[in-house]
C-alpha positions in Angstrom: -60.1 89.4 -4.2 -58.8 87.2 -1.4 -61.5 85.6 0.8 -60.9 85.2 4.5 -61.9 82.0 6.4 -64.4 82.2 9.2 -61.9 81.1 11.8 -59.7 84.2 11.3 -59.2 86.0 14.6 -60.1 89.7 14.1 -61.7 92.4 16.1 -65.2 92.5 14.8 -67.8 95.0 15.7 -71.1 93.2 15.5 -73.7 96.0 14.8 -76.7 94.7 12.9 -77.1 98.0 11.0 -73.7 97.5 9.5 -74.3 93.9 8.5 -76.8 94.8 5.9 -75.0 95.0 2.5 -78.0 96.8 0.9 -77.4 99.8 3.2 -74.3 100.6 1.2 -74.8 102.9 -1.7 -72.5 102.1 -4.7 -70.2 105.0 -5.8 -71.1 106.9 -8.9 -69.4 105.4 -12.0 -66.7 107.5 -13.4 -64.2 106.8 -16.2 -60.8 105.6 -15.0 -59.0 107.5 -17.8 -58.0 111.1 -17.0 -58.3 110.7 -13.2 -55.4 111.4 -10.9 -54.8 110.2 -7.4 -54.2 113.1 -5.0 -54.9 113.5 -1.3 -56.3 116.9 -0.3 -54.7 117.1 3.1 -53.4 120.4 4.2 -50.6 119.0 6.4 -49.5 116.5 3.7 -49.5 119.2 1.0 -47.4 121.5 3.2 -44.9 118.7 4.0 -44.6 117.8 0.3 -44.0 121.5 -0.6 -41.4 121.7 2.1 -39.7 118.6 0.8 -39.3 120.1 -2.7 -38.1 123.4 -1.2 -35.4 121.7 0.8 -34.1 119.8 -2.2 -34.1 123.1 -4.2 -32.2 124.8 -1.4 -29.6 122.1 -1.3 -29.2 122.4 -5.1 -28.8 126.1 -4.8 -26.0 125.9 -2.2 -24.2 123.0 -4.0 -24.2 124.9 -7.4 -23.9 128.5 -6.5 -21.9 128.4 -3.3 -19.6 125.4 -3.9 -19.3 124.3 -7.5 -19.6 127.4 -9.7 -16.9 129.4 -7.8 -14.6 126.3 -7.9 -11.4 126.6 -10.0 -11.5 122.9 -10.8 -13.8 122.6 -13.8 -13.8 118.8 -14.0 -14.7 118.6 -10.3 -17.6 121.0 -10.7 -19.0 119.3 -13.8 -18.8 115.8 -12.4 -20.3 116.6 -9.0 -22.8 119.0 -10.4 -24.1 116.4 -12.9 -24.2 113.6 -10.3 -25.9 115.7 -7.6 -28.6 117.1 -10.0 -29.2 113.6 -11.5 -29.8 112.2 -8.0 -32.0 115.2 -7.1 -34.1 114.7 -10.2 -34.6 111.0 -9.5 -35.5 111.8 -5.9 -38.1 114.4 -6.9 -39.4 112.1 -9.6 -39.8 109.3 -7.0 -41.5 111.7 -4.7 -43.9 112.8 -7.4 -44.8 109.2 -8.3 -45.2 108.1 -4.7 -47.5 111.1 -4.1 -49.7 110.7 -7.2 -49.9 106.9 -7.5 -52.9 105.1 -6.1 -51.3 103.1 -3.3 -53.9 100.3 -3.7 -57.2 101.8 -2.7 -60.1 99.5 -2.4 -63.2 100.7 -4.4 -65.3 102.8 -2.1 -68.9 101.8 -1.4 -68.7 98.4 -3.1 -70.2 96.5 -0.1 -73.5 96.0 -2.0 -75.6 92.9 -2.3 -74.9 92.7 -6.1 -71.1 92.9 -5.5 -71.2 90.2 -2.7 -73.2 87.9 -5.1 -70.6 88.5 -7.8 -67.8 87.3 -5.5 -69.2 83.7 -5.9 -68.5 82.8 -2.3 -68.2 79.2 -1.2 -70.1 77.9 1.8 -68.2 78.8 5.0 -66.5 81.8 3.7 -67.0 85.4 4.6 -65.7 88.8 3.5 -65.0 91.8 5.7 -66.7 95.1 5.4 -65.2 98.4 6.5 -67.9 100.6 8.1 -66.0 103.8 7.5 -65.8 103.6 3.7 -68.4 100.9 3.2 -66.0 98.7 1.2 -65.3 95.0 1.0 -61.9 94.6 2.5 -59.3 92.3 0.9 -57.0 90.4 3.1 -54.2 92.7 4.6 -56.1 95.9 3.8 -56.3 98.6 6.4 -58.4 101.8 6.6 -56.5 105.1 6.4 -58.2 108.0 8.2 -56.3 110.6 6.1 -56.9 109.0 2.7 -60.4 107.9 3.9 -60.0 104.7 2.0 -59.0 101.1 2.7 -55.5 100.5 1.3 -54.2 97.1 0.2 -51.0 96.1 2.1 -50.9 99.5 3.8 -47.5 100.1 5.5 -48.1 103.6 6.9 -49.4 107.0 5.9 -46.4 109.4 5.2 -47.1 113.1 5.3 -43.9 113.9 3.4 -45.3 112.2 0.3 -48.9 113.2 1.2 -50.0 109.6 0.6 -50.2 106.1 2.0 -47.4 103.7 1.3 -49.1 100.6 0.0 -49.0 97.9 -2.6 -48.8 100.0 -5.7 -46.4 102.8 -4.7 -44.0 101.2 -2.2 -41.3 101.0 -4.9 -41.5 104.8 -5.5 -41.3 105.5 -1.7 -38.2 103.2 -1.4 -36.5 105.0 -4.3 -37.4 108.4 -2.8 -35.8 107.5 0.5 -32.8 106.0 -1.2 -32.1 109.0 -3.5 -32.6 111.5 -0.7 -30.1 109.6 1.4 -27.6 109.6 -1.5 -27.9 113.3 -2.2 -27.6 114.0 1.5 -24.4 112.0 1.8 -23.1 113.6 -1.4 -23.8 117.1 0.0 -22.1 116.3 3.3 -19.0 115.2 1.5 -18.9 118.3 -0.7 -19.5 120.6 2.3 -16.5 118.9 4.1 -14.2 119.4 1.1 -15.4 123.0 0.6 -14.7 123.9 4.2 -11.1 122.4 3.8 -10.7 124.4 0.6 -11.8 127.6 2.2 -9.6 127.2 5.2 -6.6 126.7 3.0 -7.5 129.5 0.6 -8.9 133.0 1.1 -12.6 132.9 2.1 -13.3 135.7 -0.3 -12.2 133.6 -3.2 -13.9 130.3 -2.4 -17.4 131.6 -2.8 -19.4 134.2 -4.7 -21.0 135.2 -1.4 -19.5 137.0 1.6 -17.7 134.8 4.1 -20.4 135.1 6.8 -23.2 134.3 4.3 -21.1 131.3 2.9 -20.6 129.9 6.4 -24.3 130.2 7.3 -25.5 128.6 4.0 -23.0 125.7 4.4 -23.9 125.1 8.0 -27.6 125.0 7.2 -27.0 122.6 4.3 -24.8 120.4 6.6 -27.6 120.3 9.2 -30.3 119.5 6.6 -28.2 116.8 4.9 -27.3 115.1 8.2 -30.8 115.1 9.4 -32.3 113.7 6.2 -29.5 111.2 5.8 -30.3 109.6 9.1 -34.1 109.8 8.7 -34.2 108.5 5.1 -31.6 105.8 5.7 -33.7 104.4 8.6 -36.9 104.5 6.5 -35.1 102.9 3.5 -33.9 100.1 5.8 -37.3 99.5 7.3 -39.0 99.4 4.0 -36.6 96.9 2.5 -36.9 94.8 5.6 -40.7 94.9 5.3 -40.5 93.8 1.6 -38.1 91.0 2.4 -40.1 89.7 5.3 -43.5 90.3 3.6 -44.8 92.1 6.7 -46.1 95.7 6.6 -45.4 98.2 9.3 -49.0 98.0 10.6 -48.8 94.2 10.7 -45.5 94.4 12.6 -46.9 96.9 15.1 -50.0 94.8 15.7 -47.8 91.7 16.0 -50.2 90.1 13.6 -49.6 86.4 12.9 -49.3 85.8 9.2 -52.2 83.9 7.8 -51.1 84.5 4.2 -48.5 82.7 2.1 -45.4 84.8 2.6 -43.4 85.9 -0.5 -40.2 87.0 1.2 -36.6 87.6 0.3 -35.6 88.2 -3.3 -39.0 87.1 -4.6 -40.6 89.8 -2.4 -38.3 92.4 -3.9 -39.1 91.3 -7.5 -42.9 91.6 -6.7 -42.5 95.0 -5.1 -40.3 96.4 -7.9 -42.3 94.9 -10.7 -40.2 92.1 -12.2 -36.8 90.6 -12.3 -33.8 92.7 -11.4 -33.0 95.4 -14.0 -32.2 99.1 -14.3 -36.0 99.7 -14.1 -35.8 98.9 -10.4 -34.0 102.3 -10.0 -36.2 104.2 -12.5 -39.1 106.0 -10.8 -40.6 106.7 -14.3 -41.2 103.0 -15.0 -44.6 101.5 -14.3 -45.2 98.6 -12.0 -46.7 95.1 -12.6 -47.6 94.1 -9.0 -49.7 91.0 -9.9 -48.7 88.0 -8.0 -48.3 85.1 -10.4 -48.8 82.5 -7.7 -52.2 83.9 -6.8 -53.3 84.2 -10.4 -52.4 80.6 -11.0 -54.3 79.6 -7.9 -57.4 81.5 -8.9 -57.3 80.1 -12.4 -56.9 76.5 -11.0 -60.1 76.8 -8.9 -62.5 74.0 -10.0 -65.9 75.1 -11.4 -67.7 72.8 -9.0 -66.4 75.0 -6.1 -68.4 78.0 -7.3 -71.8 78.6 -5.8 -74.8 78.8 -8.1 -77.2 81.8 -7.9 -79.7 79.7 -5.9 -77.0 78.7 -3.4 -75.9 82.3 -3.1 -79.4 83.4 -2.2 -79.7 80.6 0.3 -76.3 81.5 1.7 -77.2 85.2 2.0 -80.4 84.4 3.9 -78.8 81.7 6.0 -75.4 83.2 7.0 -74.0 86.7 7.5 -71.8 87.3 4.4 -70.4 90.6 5.6 -68.8 91.3 8.9 -67.6 94.7 10.1 -64.0 95.3 11.0 -62.9 98.0 13.3 -59.4 99.6 12.9 
């Protein structure tokens, strides 16, 4: 938990009823095992279903319209294997980005007991979100769709029905990358297939009738071109955010960095869970997003800097330990 100094410039709504930590009711305890993160948003679920349907449509056209009728067996096997491998990785990345907790702050933890457990030092405050009644870590923002505060929230993406945050940014980057790759691959195959059909008889270059073949190929071409542009832009912006250690929200707010930036290659290693390896491209691998520098800093804190129970009680009665942040 990162504590924010008092002199931080933030928009603070000073309403006395929100400054009382005892007004927050802690959430019911539930076991962490067996729980799954899933956002019940109708628009997001529809967008996620459409995403999978579009990938399946592209696979249908690539296999049954272009590759299966081809006379070149080697060409069909190589391109079919490559396209389906990339499509599987894209859908696996989408699945992980959608069902991975992006870094949600525990809901309703802005209680007196929790504030005391933070072992605050004199002159330090923590920020409380009035919407989910949570103690907000530095760089966390509230998402109105997820109804939670998300650590290092970049944006809420309806196509993955989830926020893109600290814990699932890798999967979102892989999703955009693999979708861009299969879109480019599909465009190249459509171009070659059109040339092949123009040179040969249209009735022999596809299992479908010529009009149906043309319609299916044009629809695939339009879909692939649209998603190639969209996902390439998203991939570029996400990599830029990681390398500059600045989320999309922080960039839009033109927020001055008050944290120690981890940019460039170190930022990539932190976002992708370790040193460069094939696991960077594997959406099935788990992440280890712990910042070693922060862990070392926390471990090096002298015991004399921690407030005693008596000092905590005096601090709570003397100063406001919780301030409300509007977003």
